C-alpha positions in Angstrom: -32.1 -21.1 1.9 -31.2 -23.1 5.0 -28.4 -24.8 3.3 -26.8 -21.4 2.5 -27.2 -20.1 6.0 -26.1 -23.3 7.6 -22.9 -23.3 5.5 -22.5 -19.6 5.3 -18.7 -19.5 5.1 -18.5 -22.1 2.3 -21.5 -20.4 0.5 -19.7 -17.0 0.5 -16.4 -18.5 -0.8 -18.2 -20.3 -3.6 -20.3 -17.3 -4.5 -17.2 -15.1 -4.5 -15.2 -17.5 -6.7 -18.2 -17.8 -9.0 -18.3 -14.0 -9.4 -14.5 -13.8 -10.0 -14.8 -16.5 -12.6 -17.6 -14.7 -14.4 -15.7 -11.4 -14.3 -12.4 -12.8 -15.6 -13.5 -15.6 -17.9 -16.7 -14.3 -19.4 -16.4 -10.5 -19.1 -12.7 -10.4 -19.7 -12.1 -8.1 -16.7 -14.0 -5.3 -18.4 -16.1 -4.4 -15.3 -14.6 -4.3 -11.9 -17.8 -4.5 -9.9 -18.1 -8.3 -9.9 -14.3 -8.5 -9.0 -14.8 -6.3 -6.0 -17.8 -8.2 -4.7 -16.2 -11.5 -5.4 -13.0 -10.7 -3.5 -15.1 -9.3 -0.6 -17.2 -12.4 -0.6 -14.2 -14.7 -0.4 -12.6 -12.7 2.4 -15.9 -12.6 4.3 -16.3 -16.3 3.9 -12.9 -16.9 5.3 -13.5 -14.5 8.2 -16.8 -16.3 8.9 -15.1 -19.6 8.7 -12.4 -18.7 11.3 -14.9 -17.1 13.6 -14.0 -13.4 13.3 -17.5 -12.5 11.9 -20.6 -14.1 13.3 -22.2 -16.7 10.9 -25.3 -14.5 10.5 -26.6 -13.5 7.0 -27.0 -9.8 7.9 -23.5 -9.5 9.4 -22.0 -11.3 6.3 -23.8 -9.1 3.8 -22.7 -6.0 5.8 -19.1 -7.3 5.7 -19.3 -8.0 2.0 -20.5 -4.4 1.4 -17.8 -2.8 3.5 -15.1 -5.1 2.1 -16.2 -4.4 -1.4 -15.9 -0.6 -0.8 -12.5 -1.1 0.7 -11.3 -3.4 -2.1 -12.6 -0.9 -4.7 -10.9 2.1 -3.0 -7.5 0.2 -2.7 -7.4 -1.4 -6.2 -9.4 1.0 -8.5 -6.5 3.1 -9.7 -4.0 0.1 -10.3 -6.8 -1.9 -12.1 -7.8 1.1 -14.2 -4.1 1.7 -15.2 -3.8 -1.9 -16.1 -6.9 -1.8 -18.2 -5.8 1.4 -20.0 -2.3 0.1 -20.7 -3.3 -1.7 -23.9 -1.3 -1.3 -27.1 -3.4 -1.2 -30.2 -2.3 -3.8 -32.8 -2.8 -3.5 -36.5 -5.0 -6.2 -37.7 -3.8 -8.1 -40.7 -6.1 -8.9 -43.5 -5.9 -11.5 -46.3 -7.2 -8.9 -48.8 -4.0 -6.7 -48.5 -2.0 -7.3 -51.6 -5.0 -8.3 -53.8 -5.2 -6.6 -57.1 -8.2 -5.4 -59.2 -9.1 -2.9 -61.9 -10.8 0.3 -60.8 -14.0 1.3 -62.7 -13.4 5.0 -62.8 -10.7 7.7 -62.2 -9.5 7.9 -58.6 -7.9 11.0 -57.1 -6.6 11.8 -53.6 -9.3 13.1 -51.3 -12.1 11.8 -53.6 -13.0 8.2 -52.9 -15.0 6.2 -55.4 -17.5 3.4 -54.9 -16.4 0.0 -56.3 -17.8 -3.5 -56.0 -15.1 -6.0 -55.0 -15.5 -9.5 -53.7 -19.2 -9.1 -53.6 -19.2 -6.0 -51.5 -19.4 -2.3 -52.4 -16.4 -0.6 -51.0 -15.3 3.0 -50.7 -11.9 3.1 -52.4 -9.3 5.8 -51.8 -5.8 6.5 -52.7 -3.0 9.0 -52.1 -2.2 9.2 -55.8 -4.1 9.9 -59.0 -5.1 6.6 -60.7 -6.8 6.5 -64.1 -9.8 4.4 -65.1 -9.1 0.8 -65.9 -5.6 0.6 -64.3 -4.8 -2.2 -61.9 -4.5 -1.3 -58.2 -3.2 -3.1 -55.2 -5.0 -3.1 -51.8 -2.7 -1.6 -49.1 -5.1 -1.2 -46.2 -8.6 -2.5 -45.3 -10.9 -1.0 -42.7 -14.7 -1.3 -42.3 -16.2 -0.5 -45.7 -13.0 1.1 -47.0 -10.1 0.0 -49.2 -6.9 2.0 -49.5 -5.1 1.2 -52.8 -2.1 2.2 -54.8 -1.3 1.8 -58.5 0.5 -1.4 -59.4 3.9 -0.9 -61.0 
């Protein structure tokens, strides 16, 4: 513990950078709490290093708390907008375009169960497809295949 208090400025900067690295690299900037505390710790470490804040553990922890609140108040809205500004992308799947024979009649709004590639799928279509006809996969989602009749 003496090594931390004897080198408080450096310890705070290292601790802050460690929290920022965890937040950004491991959590993918999903939570902002570690970001706020990390920024506040780095700033407090700098302020302790240049002598504005006394190199006392209680003063440093108080400064980290206050600076965390200030950082959160100033950057919460911009960070939240940045996090919400994500465009969903359609995932491509190697199964799209594959063809197989359906084991029973398929009609719109009434999916059937079908075993394909070792998995039981719910198969649906926007068109009427008769038993034994070849279909092509047009969309894949969890447990569901969307198909159309091959021409």
